[in-house]
Biopython code that builds the backbone (N, CA, C, O; Angstrom):
import numpy as np
from Bio.PDB.StructureBuilder import StructureBuilder

atoms = [
    (1, "MET", "N", (-85.204, 112.036, -272.018)),
    (1, "MET", "CA", (-84.813, 112.272, -270.640)),
    (1, "MET", "C", (-84.812, 110.945, -269.905)),
    (1, "MET", "O", (-85.576, 110.040, -270.239)),
    (2, "ASN", "N", (-83.962, 110.835, -268.915)),
    (2, "ASN", "CA", (-83.848, 109.635, -268.108)),
    (2, "ASN", "C", (-84.287, 109.967, -266.683)),
    (2, "ASN", "O", (-83.734, 110.875, -266.062)),
    (3, "LEU", "N", (-85.288, 109.231, -266.157)),
    (3, "LEU", "CA", (-85.828, 109.527, -264.829)),
    (3, "LEU", "C", (-84.769, 109.444, -263.734)),
    (3, "LEU", "O", (-84.709, 110.314, -262.865)),
    (4, "LYS", "N", (-83.938, 108.412, -263.766)),
    (4, "LYS", "CA", (-82.914, 108.265, -262.719)),
    (4, "LYS", "C", (-81.935, 109.429, -262.759)),
    (4, "LYS", "O", (-81.537, 109.946, -261.715)),
    (5, "GLU", "N", (-81.544, 109.843, -263.963)),
    (5, "GLU", "CA", (-80.624, 110.980, -264.067)),
    (5, "GLU", "C", (-81.271, 112.247, -263.523)),
    (5, "GLU", "O", (-80.628, 113.007, -262.799)),
    (6, "LYS", "N", (-82.541, 112.482, -263.864)),
    (6, "LYS", "CA", (-83.238, 113.676, -263.346)),
    (6, "LYS", "C", (-83.336, 113.630, -261.826)),
    (6, "LYS", "O", (-83.118, 114.640, -261.158)),
    (7, "ALA", "N", (-83.658, 112.473, -261.284)),
    (7, "ALA", "CA", (-83.763, 112.344, -259.824)),
    (7, "ALA", "C", (-82.397, 112.518, -259.159)),
    (7, "ALA", "O", (-82.305, 113.083, -258.069)),
    (8, "ASN", "N", (-81.340, 112.035, -259.810)),
    (8, "ASN", "CA", (-79.988, 112.172, -259.256)),
    (8, "ASN", "C", (-79.527, 113.623, -259.209)),
    (8, "ASN", "O", (-78.641, 113.959, -258.423)),
    (9, "GLU", "N", (-80.107, 114.484, -260.031)),
    (9, "GLU", "CA", (-79.748, 115.902, -260.041)),
    (9, "GLU", "C", (-80.324, 116.664, -258.847)),
    (9, "GLU", "O", (-79.871, 117.767, -258.541)),
    (10, "LEU", "N", (-81.314, 116.088, -258.174)),
    (10, "LEU", "CA", (-81.957, 116.777, -257.052)),
    (10, "LEU", "C", (-80.985, 116.986, -255.909)),
    (10, "LEU", "O", (-80.218, 116.088, -255.563)),
    (11, "GLN", "N", (-81.020, 118.176, -255.322)),
    (11, "GLN", "CA", (-80.129, 118.522, -254.213)),
    (11, "GLN", "C", (-80.795, 118.362, -252.847)),
    (11, "GLN", "O", (-80.108, 118.128, -251.853)),
    (12, "GLU", "N", (-82.121, 118.483, -252.785)),
    (12, "GLU", "CA", (-82.825, 118.494, -251.507)),
    (12, "GLU", "C", (-83.843, 117.366, -251.423)),
    (12, "GLU", "O", (-84.422, 116.956, -252.429)),
    (13, "TYR", "N", (-84.052, 116.872, -250.206)),
    (13, "TYR", "CA", (-85.130, 115.927, -249.948)),
    (13, "TYR", "C", (-86.438, 116.701, -249.820)),
    (13, "TYR", "O", (-86.443, 117.883, -249.474)),
    (14, "PHE", "N", (-87.538, 116.025, -250.102)),
    (14, "PHE", "CA", (-88.885, 116.583, -249.932)),
    (14, "PHE", "C", (-89.118, 117.842, -250.767)),
    (14, "PHE", "O", (-89.899, 118.711, -250.377)),
    (15, "SER", "N", (-88.453, 117.941, -251.897)),
    (15, "SER", "CA", (-88.555, 119.132, -252.741)),
    (15, "SER", "C", (-88.807, 118.714, -254.192)),
    (15, "SER", "O", (-87.876, 118.673, -254.995)),
    (16, "PRO", "N", (-90.075, 118.401, -254.532)),
    (16, "PRO", "CA", (-90.375, 117.942, -255.892)),
    (16, "PRO", "C", (-89.986, 118.975, -256.941)),
    (16, "PRO", "O", (-90.105, 120.181, -256.725)),
    (17, "LYS", "N", (-89.520, 118.475, -258.081)),
    (17, "LYS", "CA", (-89.168, 119.342, -259.214)),
    (17, "LYS", "C", (-89.940, 118.884, -260.444)),
    (17, "LYS", "O", (-89.997, 117.693, -260.751)),
    (18, "VAL", "N", (-90.530, 119.841, -261.136)),
    (18, "VAL", "CA", (-91.254, 119.553, -262.373)),
    (18, "VAL", "C", (-90.225, 119.283, -263.466)),
    (18, "VAL", "O", (-89.321, 120.086, -263.697)),
    (19, "ILE", "N", (-90.377, 118.131, -264.139)),
    (19, "ILE", "CA", (-89.461, 117.795, -265.236)),
    (19, "ILE", "C", (-90.175, 117.766, -266.589)),
    (19, "ILE", "O", (-89.536, 117.605, -267.629)),
    (20, "GLY", "N", (-91.496, 117.922, -266.570)),
    (20, "GLY", "CA", (-92.257, 117.934, -267.818)),
    (20, "GLY", "C", (-93.728, 118.136, -267.540)),
    (20, "GLY", "O", (-94.172, 118.150, -266.392)),
    (21, "GLU", "N", (-94.468, 118.292, -268.613)),
    (21, "GLU", "CA", (-95.911, 118.419, -268.473)),
    (21, "GLU", "C", (-96.598, 117.759, -269.657)),
    (21, "GLU", "O", (-96.085, 117.747, -270.776)),
    (22, "VAL", "N", (-97.772, 117.211, -269.378)),
    (22, "VAL", "CA", (-98.609, 116.594, -270.395)),
    (22, "VAL", "C", (-100.015, 117.132, -270.157)),
    (22, "VAL", "O", (-100.634, 116.857, -269.128)),
    (23, "ASN", "N", (-100.504, 117.896, -271.115)),
    (23, "ASN", "CA", (-101.820, 118.520, -270.975)),
    (23, "ASN", "C", (-101.905, 119.284, -269.654)),
    (23, "ASN", "O", (-101.164, 120.247, -269.458)),
    (24, "ASP", "N", (-102.789, 118.877, -268.750)),
    (24, "ASP", "CA", (-102.987, 119.613, -267.508)),
    (24, "ASP", "C", (-102.315, 118.962, -266.299)),
    (24, "ASP", "O", (-102.723, 119.196, -265.162)),
    (25, "VAL", "N", (-101.289, 118.147, -266.540)),
    (25, "VAL", "CA", (-100.584, 117.513, -265.422)),
    (25, "VAL", "C", (-99.088, 117.791, -265.500)),
    (25, "VAL", "O", (-98.527, 117.990, -266.578)),
    (26, "TYR", "N", (-98.460, 117.798, -264.329)),
    (26, "TYR", "CA", (-97.015, 117.913, -264.232)),
    (26, "TYR", "C", (-96.425, 116.540, -263.954)),
    (26, "TYR", "O", (-97.015, 115.727, -263.242)),
    (27, "ILE", "N", (-95.261, 116.297, -264.521)),
    (27, "ILE", "CA", (-94.445, 115.136, -264.185)),
    (27, "ILE", "C", (-93.332, 115.672, -263.286)),
    (27, "ILE", "O", (-92.619, 116.604, -263.656)),
    (28, "LYS", "N", (-93.191, 115.076, -262.103)),
    (28, "LYS", "CA", (-92.227, 115.571, -261.120)),
    (28, "LYS", "C", (-91.336, 114.436, -260.637)),
    (28, "LYS", "O", (-91.717, 113.267, -260.696)),
    (29, "VAL", "N", (-90.150, 114.788, -260.161)),
    (29, "VAL", "CA", (-89.293, 113.848, -259.455)),
    (29, "VAL", "C", (-88.995, 114.429, -258.074)),
    (29, "VAL", "O", (-88.965, 115.645, -257.885)),
    (30, "ALA", "N", (-88.776, 113.526, -257.116)),
    (30, "ALA", "CA", (-88.466, 113.951, -255.749)),
    (30, "ALA", "C", (-87.615, 112.885, -255.078)),
    (30, "ALA", "O", (-87.658, 111.708, -255.437)),
    (31, "LYS", "N", (-86.836, 113.330, -254.086)),
    (31, "LYS", "CA", (-86.078, 112.420, -253.228)),
    (31, "LYS", "C", (-86.674, 112.503, -251.828)),
    (31, "LYS", "O", (-86.984, 113.585, -251.329)),
    (32, "ILE", "N", (-86.825, 111.341, -251.209)),
    (32, "ILE", "CA", (-87.400, 111.281, -249.870)),
    (32, "ILE", "C", (-86.447, 110.507, -248.971)),
    (32, "ILE", "O", (-85.945, 109.446, -249.343)),
    (33, "LYS", "N", (-86.208, 111.050, -247.788)),
    (33, "LYS", "CA", (-85.434, 110.349, -246.768)),
    (33, "LYS", "C", (-85.886, 110.877, -245.420)),
    (33, "LYS", "O", (-85.816, 112.079, -245.162)),
    (34, "GLY", "N", (-86.340, 110.001, -244.579)),
    (34, "GLY", "CA", (-86.878, 110.400, -243.291)),
    (34, "GLY", "C", (-88.394, 110.474, -243.351)),
    (34, "GLY", "O", (-89.026, 109.924, -244.253)),
    (35, "GLY", "N", (-88.963, 111.163, -242.374)),
    (35, "GLY", "CA", (-90.420, 111.186, -242.270)),
    (35, "GLY", "C", (-91.022, 112.550, -242.074)),
    (35, "GLY", "O", (-91.856, 112.733, -241.187)),
    (36, "LYS", "N", (-90.623, 113.512, -242.876)),
    (36, "LYS", "CA", (-91.103, 114.881, -242.685)),
    (36, "LYS", "C", (-92.421, 115.202, -243.393)),
    (36, "LYS", "O", (-93.011, 116.251, -243.134)),
    (37, "ILE", "N", (-92.887, 114.338, -244.268)),
    (37, "ILE", "CA", (-94.128, 114.637, -244.986)),
    (37, "ILE", "C", (-95.292, 114.520, -243.997)),
    (37, "ILE", "O", (-95.463, 113.468, -243.382)),
    (38, "PRO", "N", (-96.094, 115.577, -243.832)),
    (38, "PRO", "CA", (-97.213, 115.516, -242.888)),
    (38, "PRO", "C", (-98.404, 114.759, -243.488)),
    (38, "PRO", "O", (-98.498, 114.575, -244.701)),
    (39, "TRP", "N", (-99.302, 114.329, -242.610)),
    (39, "TRP", "CA", (-100.582, 113.805, -243.096)),
    (39, "TRP", "C", (-101.242, 114.907, -243.908)),
    (39, "TRP", "O", (-101.321, 116.051, -243.460)),
    (40, "HIS", "N", (-101.712, 114.566, -245.095)),
    (40, "HIS", "CA", (-102.374, 115.554, -245.949)),
    (40, "HIS", "C", (-103.210, 114.841, -246.999)),
    (40, "HIS", "O", (-103.119, 113.624, -247.161)),
    (41, "ASN", "N", (-104.022, 115.609, -247.707)),
    (41, "ASN", "CA", (-104.761, 115.066, -248.838)),
    (41, "ASN", "C", (-104.893, 116.145, -249.901)),
    (41, "ASN", "O", (-104.603, 117.319, -249.670)),
    (42, "HIS", "N", (-105.330, 115.717, -251.048)),
    (42, "HIS", "CA", (-105.589, 116.626, -252.166)),
    (42, "HIS", "C", (-107.078, 116.489, -252.471)),
    (42, "HIS", "O", (-107.519, 115.489, -253.036)),
    (43, "LYS", "N", (-107.836, 117.501, -252.092)),
    (43, "LYS", "CA", (-109.298, 117.430, -252.136)),
    (43, "LYS", "C", (-109.859, 117.105, -253.514)),
    (43, "LYS", "O", (-110.831, 116.359, -253.628)),
    (44, "ASP", "N", (-109.254, 117.656, -254.554)),
    (44, "ASP", "CA", (-109.838, 117.542, -255.888)),
    (44, "ASP", "C", (-108.976, 116.810, -256.902)),
    (44, "ASP", "O", (-109.343, 116.738, -258.075)),
    (45, "GLU", "N", (-107.830, 116.259, -256.480)),
    (45, "GLU", "CA", (-106.909, 115.672, -257.444)),
    (45, "GLU", "C", (-106.409, 114.301, -256.992)),
    (45, "GLU", "O", (-106.120, 114.093, -255.813)),
    (46, "ASP", "N", (-106.310, 113.376, -257.935)),
    (46, "ASP", "CA", (-105.603, 112.115, -257.713)),
    (46, "ASP", "C", (-104.112, 112.403, -257.861)),
    (46, "ASP", "O", (-103.720, 113.427, -258.420)),
    (47, "GLU", "N", (-103.285, 111.489, -257.352)),
    (47, "GLU", "CA", (-101.827, 111.661, -257.405)),
    (47, "GLU", "C", (-101.191, 110.293, -257.669)),
    (47, "GLU", "O", (-101.519, 109.319, -256.992)),
    (48, "LEU", "N", (-100.292, 110.215, -258.642)),
    (48, "LEU", "CA", (-99.629, 108.954, -258.969)),
    (48, "LEU", "C", (-98.194, 108.969, -258.454)),
    (48, "LEU", "O", (-97.453, 109.927, -258.674)),
    (49, "PHE", "N", (-97.814, 107.897, -257.769)),
    (49, "PHE", "CA", (-96.445, 107.693, -257.296)),
    (49, "PHE", "C", (-95.840, 106.528, -258.068)),
    (49, "PHE", "O", (-96.463, 105.473, -258.194)),
    (50, "TYR", "N", (-94.626, 106.714, -258.586)),
    (50, "TYR", "CA", (-93.860, 105.654, -259.230)),
    (50, "TYR", "C", (-92.487, 105.632, -258.574)),
    (50, "TYR", "O", (-91.820, 106.664, -258.507)),
    (51, "ILE", "N", (-92.059, 104.479, -258.093)),
    (51, "ILE", "CA", (-90.775, 104.383, -257.400)),
    (51, "ILE", "C", (-89.671, 104.145, -258.423)),
    (51, "ILE", "O", (-89.614, 103.101, -259.073)),
    (52, "ILE", "N", (-88.798, 105.139, -258.547)),
    (52, "ILE", "CA", (-87.664, 105.061, -259.467)),
    (52, "ILE", "C", (-86.560, 104.206, -258.857)),
    (52, "ILE", "O", (-85.961, 103.364, -259.525)),
    (53, "GLU", "N", (-86.307, 104.442, -257.568)),
    (53, "GLU", "CA", (-85.207, 103.751, -256.880)),
    (53, "GLU", "C", (-85.469, 103.796, -255.386)),
    (53, "GLU", "O", (-85.908, 104.819, -254.859)),
    (54, "GLY", "N", (-85.202, 102.690, -254.698)),
    (54, "GLY", "CA", (-85.375, 102.642, -253.253)),
    (54, "GLY", "C", (-86.725, 102.093, -252.847)),
    (54, "GLY", "O", (-87.431, 101.483, -253.650)),
    (55, "SER", "N", (-87.077, 102.319, -251.586)),
    (55, "SER", "CA", (-88.341, 101.851, -251.016)),
    (55, "SER", "C", (-89.015, 102.999, -250.279)),
    (55, "SER", "O", (-88.355, 103.866, -249.707)),
    (56, "LEU", "N", (-90.340, 102.984, -250.305)),
    (56, "LEU", "CA", (-91.131, 104.059, -249.711)),
    (56, "LEU", "C", (-92.206, 103.450, -248.832)),
    (56, "LEU", "O", (-92.955, 102.579, -249.275)),
    (57, "LEU", "N", (-92.285, 103.907, -247.577)),
    (57, "LEU", "CA", (-93.377, 103.493, -246.699)),
    (57, "LEU", "C", (-94.561, 104.403, -246.991)),
    (57, "LEU", "O", (-94.446, 105.625, -246.903)),
    (58, "PHE", "N", (-95.687, 103.814, -247.335)),
    (58, "PHE", "CA", (-96.886, 104.572, -247.684)),
    (58, "PHE", "C", (-97.935, 104.316, -246.614)),
    (58, "PHE", "O", (-98.262, 103.169, -246.310)),
    (59, "GLU", "N", (-98.456, 105.393, -246.048)),
    (59, "GLU", "CA", (-99.492, 105.287, -245.025)),
    (59, "GLU", "C", (-100.751, 105.985, -245.510)),
    (59, "GLU", "O", (-100.709, 107.109, -246.010)),
    (60, "ILE", "N", (-101.870, 105.293, -245.351)),
    (60, "ILE", "CA", (-103.183, 105.860, -245.662)),
    (60, "ILE", "C", (-103.995, 105.789, -244.382)),
    (60, "ILE", "O", (-104.105, 104.733, -243.758)),
    (61, "GLU", "N", (-104.559, 106.919, -244.001)),
    (61, "GLU", "CA", (-105.288, 106.989, -242.741)),
    (61, "GLU", "C", (-106.388, 105.933, -242.690)),
    (61, "GLU", "O", (-107.200, 105.810, -243.608)),
    (62, "GLY", "N", (-106.396, 105.164, -241.582)),
    (62, "GLY", "CA", (-107.427, 104.160, -241.378)),
    (62, "GLY", "C", (-107.180, 102.839, -242.084)),
    (62, "GLY", "O", (-108.018, 101.940, -242.017)),
    (63, "LYS", "N", (-106.043, 102.702, -242.760)),
    (63, "LYS", "CA", (-105.721, 101.453, -243.459)),
    (63, "LYS", "C", (-104.319, 101.000, -243.070)),
    (63, "LYS", "O", (-103.552, 101.762, -242.482)),
    (64, "ASP", "N", (-103.990, 99.753, -243.403)),
    (64, "ASP", "CA", (-102.644, 99.242, -243.142)),
    (64, "ASP", "C", (-101.634, 99.961, -244.028)),
    (64, "ASP", "O", (-101.913, 100.235, -245.196)),
    (65, "SER", "N", (-100.471, 100.265, -243.480)),
    (65, "SER", "CA", (-99.395, 100.859, -244.283)),
    (65, "SER", "C", (-98.796, 99.775, -245.175)),
    (65, "SER", "O", (-98.971, 98.583, -244.921)),
    (66, "PHE", "N", (-98.088, 100.200, -246.221)),
    (66, "PHE", "CA", (-97.446, 99.246, -247.119)),
    (66, "PHE", "C", (-96.178, 99.862, -247.672)),
    (66, "PHE", "O", (-96.006, 101.081, -247.654)),
    (67, "VAL", "N", (-95.293, 99.012, -248.163)),
    (67, "VAL", "CA", (-94.022, 99.459, -248.722)),
    (67, "VAL", "C", (-94.081, 99.353, -250.237)),
    (67, "VAL", "O", (-94.500, 98.337, -250.791)),
    (68, "MET", "N", (-93.654, 100.417, -250.889)),
    (68, "MET", "CA", (-93.515, 100.419, -252.344)),
    (68, "MET", "C", (-92.038, 100.279, -252.666)),
    (68, "MET", "O", (-91.193, 100.884, -252.007)),
    (69, "ASN", "N", (-91.728, 99.482, -253.677)),
    (69, "ASN", "CA", (-90.347, 99.259, -254.092)),
    (69, "ASN", "C", (-90.152, 99.696, -255.533)),
    (69, "ASN", "O", (-91.112, 100.010, -256.238)),
    (70, "GLU", "N", (-88.893, 99.711, -255.962)),
    (70, "GLU", "CA", (-88.550, 100.135, -257.318)),
    (70, "GLU", "C", (-89.476, 99.502, -258.354)),
    (70, "GLU", "O", (-89.678, 98.288, -258.371)),
    (71, "GLY", "N", (-90.034, 100.353, -259.215)),
    (71, "GLY", "CA", (-90.932, 99.895, -260.271)),
    (71, "GLY", "C", (-92.398, 99.898, -259.884)),
    (71, "GLY", "O", (-93.258, 99.770, -260.756)),
    (72, "ASP", "N", (-92.714, 100.042, -258.590)),
    (72, "ASP", "CA", (-94.108, 100.031, -258.145)),
    (72, "ASP", "C", (-94.794, 101.356, -258.456)),
    (72, "ASP", "O", (-94.168, 102.415, -258.467)),
    (73, "VAL", "N", (-96.092, 101.267, -258.708)),
    (73, "VAL", "CA", (-96.941, 102.430, -258.981)),
    (73, "VAL", "C", (-98.132, 102.365, -258.028)),
    (73, "VAL", "O", (-98.687, 101.294, -257.783)),
    (74, "PHE", "N", (-98.518, 103.532, -257.492)),
    (74, "PHE", "CA", (-99.724, 103.615, -256.663)),
    (74, "PHE", "C", (-100.415, 104.936, -256.956)),
    (74, "PHE", "O", (-99.766, 105.975, -257.079)),
    (75, "ILE", "N", (-101.730, 104.888, -257.064)),
    (75, "ILE", "CA", (-102.525, 106.094, -257.300)),
    (75, "ILE", "C", (-103.312, 106.409, -256.037)),
    (75, "ILE", "O", (-104.113, 105.598, -255.571)),
    (76, "VAL", "N", (-103.075, 107.592, -255.490)),
    (76, "VAL", "CA", (-103.803, 108.076, -254.328)),
    (76, "VAL", "C", (-105.031, 108.815, -254.852)),
    (76, "VAL", "O", (-104.908, 109.795, -255.588)),
    (77, "LYS", "N", (-106.198, 108.346, -254.474)),
    (77, "LYS", "CA", (-107.425, 108.978, -254.932)),
    (77, "LYS", "C", (-107.667, 110.291, -254.182)),
    (77, "LYS", "O", (-107.302, 110.432, -253.015)),
    (78, "LYS", "N", (-108.278, 111.227, -254.864)),
    (78, "LYS", "CA", (-108.542, 112.540, -254.256)),
    (78, "LYS", "C", (-109.257, 112.386, -252.918)),
    (78, "LYS", "O", (-110.110, 111.516, -252.741)),
    (79, "GLY", "N", (-108.882, 113.263, -251.979)),
    (79, "GLY", "CA", (-109.488, 113.270, -250.656)),
    (79, "GLY", "C", (-108.930, 112.240, -249.690)),
    (79, "GLY", "O", (-109.367, 112.192, -248.540)),
    (80, "THR", "N", (-107.975, 111.411, -250.116)),
    (80, "THR", "CA", (-107.407, 110.369, -249.268)),
    (80, "THR", "C", (-106.268, 110.939, -248.428)),
    (80, "THR", "O", (-105.273, 111.420, -248.969)),
    (81, "ASN", "N", (-106.417, 110.883, -247.107)),
    (81, "ASN", "CA", (-105.381, 111.385, -246.210)),
    (81, "ASN", "C", (-104.218, 110.395, -246.207)),
    (81, "ASN", "O", (-104.406, 109.205, -245.954)),
    (82, "HIS", "N", (-103.003, 110.902, -246.493)),
    (82, "HIS", "CA", (-101.844, 110.022, -246.641)),
    (82, "HIS", "C", (-100.560, 110.737, -246.249)),
    (82, "HIS", "O", (-100.521, 111.959, -246.104)),
    (83, "ARG", "N", (-99.506, 109.933, -246.080)),
    (83, "ARG", "CA", (-98.159, 110.458, -245.888)),
    (83, "ARG", "C", (-97.176, 109.359, -246.283)),
    (83, "ARG", "O", (-97.511, 108.174, -246.304)),
    (84, "VAL", "N", (-95.959, 109.784, -246.592)),
    (84, "VAL", "CA", (-94.924, 108.832, -247.002)),
    (84, "VAL", "C", (-93.649, 109.111, -246.222)),
    (84, "VAL", "O", (-93.432, 110.216, -245.725)),
    (85, "SER", "N", (-92.805, 108.076, -246.127)),
    (85, "SER", "CA", (-91.500, 108.228, -245.477)),
    (85, "SER", "C", (-90.576, 107.147, -246.019)),
    (85, "SER", "O", (-91.017, 106.198, -246.669)),
    (86, "SER", "N", (-89.281, 107.308, -245.738)),
    (86, "SER", "CA", (-88.303, 106.322, -246.170)),
    (86, "SER", "C", (-87.096, 106.379, -245.247)),
    (86, "SER", "O", (-86.545, 107.453, -245.006)),
    (87, "ASP", "N", (-86.683, 105.224, -244.729)),
    (87, "ASP", "CA", (-85.494, 105.179, -243.871)),
    (87, "ASP", "C", (-84.242, 105.521, -244.675)),
    (87, "ASP", "O", (-83.351, 106.211, -244.179)),
    (88, "ASN", "N", (-84.175, 105.046, -245.898)),
    (88, "ASN", "CA", (-83.051, 105.312, -246.793)),
    (88, "ASN", "C", (-83.559, 106.148, -247.964)),
    (88, "ASN", "O", (-84.767, 106.259, -248.177)),
    (89, "GLU", "N", (-82.657, 106.722, -248.701)),
    (89, "GLU", "CA", (-83.054, 107.580, -249.819)),
    (89, "GLU", "C", (-83.937, 106.824, -250.815)),
    (89, "GLU", "O", (-83.624, 105.704, -251.220)),
    (90, "CYS", "N", (-85.030, 107.454, -251.192)),
    (90, "CYS", "CA", (-85.955, 106.912, -252.178)),
    (90, "CYS", "C", (-86.208, 107.994, -253.224)),
    (90, "CYS", "O", (-86.425, 109.158, -252.888)),
    (91, "LYS", "N", (-86.179, 107.597, -254.498)),
    (91, "LYS", "CA", (-86.441, 108.532, -255.594)),
    (91, "LYS", "C", (-87.768, 108.156, -256.231)),
    (91, "LYS", "O", (-88.004, 106.998, -256.576)),
    (92, "VAL", "N", (-88.630, 109.157, -256.381)),
    (92, "VAL", "CA", (-89.970, 108.907, -256.910)),
    (92, "VAL", "C", (-90.289, 109.841, -258.064)),
    (92, "VAL", "O", (-89.753, 110.944, -258.169)),
    (93, "MET", "N", (-91.176, 109.365, -258.926)),
    (93, "MET", "CA", (-91.792, 110.220, -259.932)),
    (93, "MET", "C", (-93.243, 110.403, -259.504)),
    (93, "MET", "O", (-93.905, 109.454, -259.084)),
    (94, "LEU", "N", (-93.719, 111.628, -259.617)),
    (94, "LEU", "CA", (-95.101, 111.958, -259.302)),
    (94, "LEU", "C", (-95.783, 112.479, -260.554)),
    (94, "LEU", "O", (-95.180, 113.210, -261.340)),
    (95, "ILE", "N", (-97.025, 112.108, -260.736)),
    (95, "ILE", "CA", (-97.840, 112.699, -261.790)),
    (95, "ILE", "C", (-99.033, 113.323, -261.099)),
    (95, "ILE", "O", (-99.831, 112.639, -260.460)),
    (96, "GLU", "N", (-99.142, 114.653, -261.239)),
    (96, "GLU", "CA", (-100.158, 115.420, -260.510)),
    (96, "GLU", "C", (-100.743, 116.502, -261.400)),
    (96, "GLU", "O", (-100.066, 117.041, -262.275)),
    (97, "ASN", "N", (-102.024, 116.815, -261.160)),
    (97, "ASN", "CA", (-102.609, 117.973, -261.835)),
    (97, "ASN", "C", (-101.774, 119.208, -261.528)),
    (97, "ASN", "O", (-101.135, 119.288, -260.479)),
    (98, "LYS", "N", (-101.783, 120.163, -262.437)),
    (98, "LYS", "CA", (-101.007, 121.386, -262.230)),
    (98, "LYS", "C", (-101.474, 122.156, -261.001)),
    (98, "LYS", "O", (-100.724, 122.971, -260.462)),
    (99, "SER", "N", (-102.686, 121.915, -260.556)),
    (99, "SER", "CA", (-103.234, 122.618, -259.391)),
    (99, "SER", "C", (-102.918, 121.928, -258.065)),
    (99, "SER", "O", (-103.232, 122.468, -257.004)),
    (100, "THR", "N", (-102.306, 120.749, -258.106)),
    (100, "THR", "CA", (-102.060, 119.975, -256.885)),
    (100, "THR", "C", (-100.996, 120.643, -256.016)),
    (100, "THR", "O", (-99.868, 120.871, -256.453)),
    (101, "LEU", "N", (-101.380, 120.949, -254.778)),
    (101, "LEU", "CA", (-100.451, 121.554, -253.825)),
    (101, "LEU", "C", (-99.616, 120.464, -253.166)),
    (101, "LEU", "O", (-100.122, 119.385, -252.859)),
    (102, "HIS", "N", (-98.348, 120.747, -252.953)),
    (102, "HIS", "CA", (-97.366, 119.786, -252.438)),
    (102, "HIS", "C", (-97.886, 119.001, -251.246)),
    (102, "HIS", "O", (-97.898, 117.771, -251.287)),
    (103, "THR", "N", (-98.307, 119.663, -250.206)),
    (103, "THR", "CA", (-98.810, 118.998, -249.008)),
    (103, "THR", "C", (-100.267, 119.387, -248.746)),
    (103, "THR", "O", (-100.684, 119.580, -247.604)),
    (104, "GLY", "N", (-101.021, 119.494, -249.834)),
    (104, "GLY", "CA", (-102.432, 119.849, -249.709)),
    (104, "GLY", "C", (-102.603, 121.180, -248.995)),
    (104, "GLY", "O", (-101.874, 122.137, -249.258)),
    (105, "ASP", "N", (-103.576, 121.232, -248.086)),
    (105, "ASP", "CA", (-103.825, 122.457, -247.321)),
    (105, "ASP", "C", (-102.933, 122.563, -246.087)),
    (105, "ASP", "O", (-103.002, 123.555, -245.361)),
    (106, "VAL", "N", (-102.103, 121.561, -245.842)),
    (106, "VAL", "CA", (-101.209, 121.551, -244.677)),
    (106, "VAL", "C", (-99.903, 122.247, -245.068)),
    (106, "VAL", "O", (-99.274, 121.894, -246.066)),
    (107, "LYS", "N", (-99.511, 123.229, -244.276)),
    (107, "LYS", "CA", (-98.264, 123.963, -244.536)),
    (107, "LYS", "C", (-97.251, 123.648, -243.442)),
    (107, "LYS", "O", (-97.536, 123.797, -242.254)),
    (108, "THR", "N", (-96.042, 123.203, -243.867)),
    (108, "THR", "CA", (-94.951, 122.954, -242.918)),
    (108, "THR", "C", (-93.676, 123.546, -243.502)),
    (108, "THR", "O", (-93.699, 124.171, -244.563)),
    (109, "ASP", "N", (-92.567, 123.346, -242.805)),
    (109, "ASP", "CA", (-91.292, 123.891, -243.272)),
    (109, "ASP", "C", (-90.795, 123.224, -244.554)),
    (109, "ASP", "O", (-89.890, 123.747, -245.204)),
    (110, "ILE", "N", (-91.364, 122.085, -244.927)),
    (110, "ILE", "CA", (-90.933, 121.431, -246.172)),
    (110, "ILE", "C", (-91.851, 121.732, -247.357)),
    (110, "ILE", "O", (-91.525, 121.383, -248.492)),
    (111, "THR", "N", (-92.988, 122.369, -247.111)),
    (111, "THR", "CA", (-93.961, 122.626, -248.179)),
    (111, "THR", "C", (-93.351, 123.522, -249.255)),
    (111, "THR", "O", (-92.796, 124.581, -248.963)),
    (112, "LYS", "N", (-93.466, 123.075, -250.494)),
    (112, "LYS", "CA", (-92.944, 123.828, -251.642)),
    (112, "LYS", "C", (-94.107, 124.296, -252.508)),
    (112, "LYS", "O", (-95.029, 123.535, -252.801)),
    (113, "SER", "N", (-94.046, 125.555, -252.911)),
    (113, "SER", "CA", (-95.074, 126.095, -253.803)),
    (113, "SER", "C", (-94.886, 125.500, -255.194)),
    (113, "SER", "O", (-93.829, 124.948, -255.498)),
    (114, "ILE", "N", (-95.890, 125.609, -256.022)),
    (114, "ILE", "CA", (-95.771, 125.157, -257.403)),
    (114, "ILE", "C", (-94.668, 125.940, -258.108)),
    (114, "ILE", "O", (-93.932, 125.384, -258.923)),
    (115, "GLU", "N", (-94.554, 127.228, -257.794)),
    (115, "GLU", "CA", (-93.481, 128.052, -258.391)),
    (115, "GLU", "C", (-92.105, 127.510, -258.025)),
    (115, "GLU", "O", (-91.214, 127.459, -258.872)),
    (116, "ASP", "N", (-91.922, 127.101, -256.754)),
    (116, "ASP", "CA", (-90.651, 126.518, -256.327)),
    (116, "ASP", "C", (-90.359, 125.217, -257.082)),
    (116, "ASP", "O", (-89.212, 124.931, -257.423)),
    (117, "GLN", "N", (-91.397, 124.447, -257.333)),
    (117, "GLN", "CA", (-91.229, 123.173, -258.019)),
    (117, "GLN", "C", (-90.871, 123.358, -259.502)),
    (117, "GLN", "O", (-90.324, 122.452, -260.129)),
    (118, "LEU", "N", (-91.177, 124.508, -260.041)),
    (118, "LEU", "CA", (-90.877, 124.800, -261.450)),
    (118, "LEU", "C", (-89.462, 125.354, -261.655)),
    (118, "LEU", "O", (-88.957, 125.375, -262.778)),
    (119, "LYS", "N", (-88.823, 125.803, -260.564)),
    (119, "LYS", "CA", (-87.481, 126.394, -260.681)),
    (119, "LYS", "C", (-86.447, 125.345, -261.057)),
    (119, "LYS", "O", (-86.555, 124.182, -260.667)),
    (120, "ASP", "N", (-85.444, 125.768, -261.820)),
    (120, "ASP", "CA", (-84.335, 124.857, -262.154)),
    (120, "ASP", "C", (-83.357, 124.745, -261.020)),
    (120, "ASP", "O", (-82.366, 124.023, -261.128)),
]
sb = StructureBuilder()
sb.init_structure("model")
sb.init_model(0)
sb.init_chain("A")
sb.init_seg("    ")
for serial, (resi, resn, name, xyz) in enumerate(atoms, 1):
    if name == "N":
        sb.init_residue(resn, " ", resi, " ")
    sb.init_atom(name, np.array(xyz, "f"), 0.0, 1.0, " ", f" {name:<3s}", serial, name[0])
structure = sb.get_structure()
């Protein structure tokens, strides 16, 4: 499988799709454009972001924001309040435990269930 091709197949922004699994984690791809992701955290799970294409503004509560670019990897430690945004389209790969909720305990109009993320 090719990550860029999988990400290019996505129709919606802020809608992660599971493209594989390894043991107890899902491999996901998502497209981000704009700033709809709310501040949230994952109480019990770390989360890995890998930038496939584009740039992503990453904000961590109480710390300086930073920009991730193509090829960059960042691991958000469990319990860390964070949000991401992108002025232009950004394609990311996420590696998350199967129990990781899209926007943690925060529910908004963009929140996708794990079942939604598994749909083709």
